C-alpha positions in Angstrom: 100.1 1.5 235.4 102.7 0.7 238.0 105.9 2.8 237.9 109.2 1.0 237.4 111.2 1.0 240.6 114.2 3.4 240.6 116.5 0.5 241.3 115.3 -1.3 238.2 115.9 1.9 236.2 119.5 2.0 237.5 120.2 -1.6 236.8 118.7 -1.3 233.3 120.8 1.8 232.6 124.0 0.1 233.8 123.2 -3.1 231.8 122.5 -1.0 228.6 125.7 1.0 229.1 127.8 -2.2 229.4 126.1 -3.6 226.3 127.1 -0.5 224.3 130.6 -0.8 225.7 130.9 -4.4 224.4 129.1 -3.6 221.2 131.4 -0.7 220.4 134.4 -3.0 220.7 132.7 -5.6 218.5 132.0 -3.0 215.9 135.6 -1.7 215.8 136.8 -5.3 215.3 134.3 -6.1 212.5 135.0 -2.9 210.8 138.7 -3.7 210.5 138.2 -7.4 209.8 135.6 -6.9 207.0 136.9 -3.4 206.0 133.5 -1.9 206.3 132.6 1.6 207.1 129.7 4.0 206.7 126.2 4.6 207.9 124.7 1.4 206.4 127.2 -0.8 208.2 126.6 1.1 211.5 122.8 0.8 211.2 122.9 -2.9 210.3 125.4 -3.7 213.0 123.6 -1.9 215.9 120.2 -3.3 214.9 121.5 -6.9 214.9 123.6 -6.3 218.0 120.6 -4.9 219.9 118.5 -7.9 219.1 121.3 -10.3 220.3 122.1 -8.2 223.4 118.5 -8.1 224.6 117.3 -11.4 223.1 116.9 -13.2 226.4 114.8 -10.3 227.8 112.8 -10.2 224.6 112.2 -14.0 224.8 110.7 -13.7 228.3 108.7 -10.5 227.6 107.2 -11.7 224.3 107.0 -15.5 224.9 103.2 -15.4 224.8 103.0 -13.4 221.6 105.9 -14.6 219.5 105.7 -17.9 217.5 107.2 -20.7 219.6 110.2 -21.2 217.3 111.0 -17.5 217.4 110.8 -17.4 221.2 112.9 -20.5 221.5 115.6 -19.0 219.1 115.7 -15.8 221.0 116.1 -17.6 224.3 118.9 -19.8 223.0 120.8 -16.9 221.5 120.2 -14.8 224.7 121.3 -17.7 226.9 124.7 -18.0 225.3 125.0 -14.2 225.0 124.7 -13.8 228.8 127.9 -15.8 229.2 129.8 -14.1 226.4 128.7 -10.7 227.6 129.9 -11.3 231.2 133.3 -12.4 230.2 133.6 -9.8 227.5 133.0 -7.1 230.2 135.7 -8.6 232.3 138.2 -9.0 229.5 137.8 -5.8 227.5 139.4 -3.4 230.0 142.6 -5.5 229.8 142.2 -5.6 226.0 142.0 -1.8 226.0 145.2 -1.6 228.0 146.9 -4.0 225.7 145.9 -2.1 222.6 147.1 1.1 224.2 150.5 -0.5 224.9 150.8 -1.8 221.3 150.0 1.7 219.9 152.7 3.1 222.3 155.1 0.7 220.7 154.2 2.2 217.2 151.9 -0.7 216.2 149.2 0.8 213.9 145.7 1.2 215.4 144.3 -1.2 212.8 146.8 -3.9 213.7 146.4 -3.3 217.4 142.6 -3.8 217.1 143.0 -7.0 215.1 145.7 -8.5 217.4 143.9 -7.8 220.6 140.4 -8.5 219.3 141.4 -11.9 218.0 143.1 -12.7 221.3 139.9 -11.8 223.2 137.8 -13.9 220.8 140.1 -16.9 221.3 139.9 -16.5 225.1 136.1 -16.2 225.0 135.9 -19.3 222.8 138.1 -21.3 225.3 135.9 -20.2 228.2 132.7 -21.2 226.4 134.1 -24.6 225.5 135.4 -25.3 228.9 132.2 -24.0 230.5 130.0 -26.1 228.3 132.0 -29.2 229.3 131.6 -28.4 232.9 127.8 -27.9 232.4 127.1 -31.1 230.5 129.5 -33.4 232.4 128.1 -34.1 235.8 130.2 -35.2 238.7 129.2 -37.2 241.8 130.3 -35.7 245.1 130.4 -38.2 248.0 129.7 -37.3 251.7 129.5 -39.4 254.8 127.9 -38.0 258.0 126.8 -39.3 261.3 123.7 -38.5 263.3 123.6 -39.4 267.0 119.9 -40.1 266.9 118.6 -43.6 266.1 116.2 -44.3 263.2 114.4 -47.4 264.4 116.0 -50.4 262.8 117.7 -48.3 260.1 121.4 -48.0 260.7 122.3 -46.3 257.5 120.7 -44.2 254.8 122.0 -43.4 251.3 120.6 -40.2 249.9 121.1 -39.0 246.3 120.4 -35.3 245.8 120.1 -33.3 242.6 119.0 -29.6 242.9 118.3 -27.0 240.2 117.7 -29.2 237.2 116.1 -26.2 235.4 114.4 -28.4 232.9 113.0 -26.5 229.9 114.3 -25.5 226.5 118.0 -25.5 227.3 118.4 -28.4 229.8 116.5 -31.2 228.1 116.0 -34.9 227.9 119.6 -35.7 227.1 121.0 -34.1 230.2 118.1 -35.5 232.3 119.0 -39.0 231.1 122.5 -38.4 232.6 120.9 -37.8 235.9 118.6 -40.9 235.7 121.6 -43.1 234.8 123.9 -41.7 237.4 121.3 -41.8 240.1 120.3 -45.4 239.4 123.9 -46.5 239.3 124.3 -45.1 242.9 121.3 -47.2 244.1 119.9 -44.7 246.5 117.6 -45.3 249.4 116.1 -41.9 248.9 116.1 -39.5 246.0 115.7 -35.8 246.8 115.1 -32.8 244.5 115.5 -29.5 246.5 113.8 -27.1 244.1 114.1 -25.5 240.6 113.2 -28.7 238.8 111.6 -26.3 236.3 113.3 -23.5 234.4 110.3 -21.1 234.8 107.8 -22.5 232.2 105.9 -25.8 233.0 104.9 -26.3 229.4 108.1 -28.1 228.2 108.0 -30.2 231.3 104.6 -31.6 230.3 105.2 -31.7 226.5 108.6 -33.4 226.7 107.5 -35.7 229.5 110.4 -34.8 231.7 108.4 -36.1 234.7 108.1 -39.5 233.2 111.8 -39.6 232.7 112.5 -38.4 236.3 110.2 -41.2 237.5 112.6 -43.8 236.1 114.9 -43.1 239.1 114.6 -46.1 241.4 115.1 -45.7 245.2 114.0 -47.7 248.2 111.8 -44.9 249.7 111.0 -43.0 246.5 111.6 -39.5 245.2 110.6 -36.3 247.0 110.9 -32.7 245.8 110.2 -29.1 247.0 109.5 -26.0 245.1 112.2 -23.5 244.1 111.8 -19.9 243.1 111.7 -20.8 239.4 108.6 -22.9 239.8 106.9 -19.8 241.2 108.2 -17.5 238.5 106.7 -19.6 235.7 103.3 -19.7 237.3 102.9 -23.4 236.7 102.9 -24.7 240.2 99.2 -25.8 240.0 100.2 -28.0 236.9 103.6 -29.1 238.1 102.8 -30.4 241.6 99.9 -32.7 240.5 101.9 -34.0 237.6 104.8 -34.9 239.9 102.5 -36.5 242.5 100.7 -38.6 239.9 104.0 -40.0 238.8 104.8 -41.0 242.3 107.2 -38.2 243.1 105.9 -36.3 246.0 106.3 -32.5 246.1 106.3 -31.5 249.8 104.6 -28.1 250.4 105.4 -27.2 254.0 104.8 -30.8 254.8 106.4 -33.6 256.9 106.4 -37.3 256.1 107.8 -40.2 258.1 110.2 -42.4 256.0 110.6 -46.0 256.8 109.3 -45.4 260.3 112.7 -44.1 261.3 113.1 -40.5 260.4 111.2 -37.3 259.3 111.5 -35.6 256.0 110.3 -32.0 255.8 109.8 -30.2 252.6 109.6 -26.4 252.9 108.0 -24.0 250.5 110.5 -21.6 248.8 111.3 -18.2 250.2 109.4 -16.7 247.3 106.2 -17.8 248.9 105.6 -15.3 251.7 103.0 -17.5 253.2 105.4 -20.4 253.9 105.6 -21.8 257.4 108.6 -21.2 259.7 111.0 -24.0 260.5 109.8 -23.9 264.1 106.2 -24.4 262.9 107.2 -27.3 260.7 109.1 -29.1 263.5 106.6 -28.5 266.2 105.1 -31.7 267.5 107.8 -34.0 266.0 109.4 -36.6 268.2 112.8 -35.0 269.2 114.4 -38.5 269.4 113.9 -39.1 265.6 116.3 -37.8 263.0 115.0 -34.8 260.9 116.0 -34.1 257.3 114.8 -30.9 255.7 114.7 -29.6 252.1 114.7 -25.8 251.7 115.6 -24.5 248.3 117.4 -21.3 249.3 120.1 -21.7 252.0 119.1 -18.5 253.7 117.9 -19.9 257.0 120.6 -22.3 258.1 120.8 -20.9 261.6 117.1 -21.0 262.0 117.1 -24.6 260.8 119.8 -25.6 263.2 118.0 -24.0 266.1 114.9 -25.9 265.3 116.7 -29.2 265.9 117.0 -30.3 262.2 119.8 -32.8 261.8 120.4 -32.6 258.0 119.4 -29.9 255.5 119.6 -29.8 251.7 119.5 -26.7 249.5 120.5 -25.5 246.1 119.7 -22.2 244.4 123.1 -20.6 244.4 124.6 -22.5 241.5 127.9 -21.5 243.3 127.6 -18.4 241.1 127.6 -20.7 238.0 130.2 -18.6 236.3 133.2 -17.4 238.2 133.8 -14.8 239.6 130.1 -14.8 240.5 130.8 -17.1 243.4 132.4 -14.2 245.2 128.9 -12.7 245.3 127.0 -15.8 246.4 129.7 -16.3 249.1 128.9 -13.0 250.6 125.1 -13.5 250.4 124.9 -16.9 252.0 126.6 -18.3 255.0 127.1 -21.5 253.0 126.8 -21.1 249.2 128.2 -24.5 248.3 129.3 -27.7 249.8 129.0 -28.9 253.4 129.1 -27.1 256.8 128.4 -28.3 260.3 126.3 -25.9 262.4 125.8 -27.3 265.9 124.1 -30.7 265.3 123.0 -29.7 261.8 124.7 -31.1 258.7 124.0 -28.5 256.1 124.5 -29.2 252.4 124.2 -26.8 249.5 124.6 -28.0 245.9 125.7 -26.0 242.9 123.0 -27.8 241.0 122.6 -30.3 238.1 121.3 -28.0 235.4 122.0 -24.4 234.5 120.1 -21.1 234.3 120.6 -18.9 231.3 123.8 -20.0 229.5 124.6 -23.7 229.7 128.0 -22.7 230.9 129.8 -23.4 234.2 133.1 -21.8 235.1 134.4 -22.5 238.7 131.4 -24.9 239.2 130.3 -28.2 237.9 127.0 -30.0 237.2 126.8 -32.2 240.2 125.0 -34.9 242.2 125.4 -35.3 245.9 125.7 -38.9 247.2 125.3 -38.7 251.0 125.6 -41.6 253.3 124.0 -41.0 256.7 124.9 -43.2 259.6 122.4 -43.2 262.5 123.1 -43.8 266.1 126.7 -42.8 265.7 128.9 -40.0 267.1 131.4 -38.4 264.7 
């Protein structure tokens, strides 16, 4: 049996400690609100709390042994708990300070707990409601860029991009229908999906016929996708790729195709795949006078992509942190964690994604679609 890495032990210890910190506050509030005390209350509370606090982990660890309904319920509870837990950890230190100040002003401990606890619950509720609206109300972001290279007879190209759909048990047909309708309304020449179409497990993708729904997007040159880290995590690549290809949506695996006789489209395997080709290998032998567009799920190699002569790159993965202030972390990890940046001749784009991982909550980010107009043979 392989030993658990020390770093994982440390992370699990910190995570568990923070869960106890949040749970202790929740217990204090419930005890005052319901006027409950004693060993039975403690036992019931901590049992229920432990199940909720670790429900997402349990749903992933036991997904092959639990009944489908139980696994789905645990994952749903755990998904929302991730969001509540993060913001509770951020709010509770301020709540403790407020309660201390109230007690210093001769407010009883019971009243201080109720006043501050209710305020925290109301703030958490507001965050969840706003975050849910941000997650389920997609926005279209328009960009216009120029590439000096010519693309045969093609003067202009309209690309629609949707990364990180995370289709599964949380992001489902209803949200996918929003993408299909928005994308078709934009009338794209090319539809691109830069990875994480799946949320780990391929089974809901097949059972709920998400691929058939995706295939309803109409574009002049079709729909192309690449793999993200979540396609690898779920272990369903061998099922997902043929299913997409059979529906006319090509998944590029370190492959290059020529579109409309005017430009190259390269689809790179995700960084998770250690056997993936370098950008230099993928661009070797290409006509340097033709525009090159590349999809690479994780925006971790933008300088390498620029140096290889790529003109436009499309990535996702970061979700822009999904829930602020996580964007402060993604901003430090990636040179570009969201939006647009010019690097030499490269036009680099990173989307915060259309779907969500974990909680269907977005704070400081939006569910989004990129609508990019590319003008060929032009200088900016």
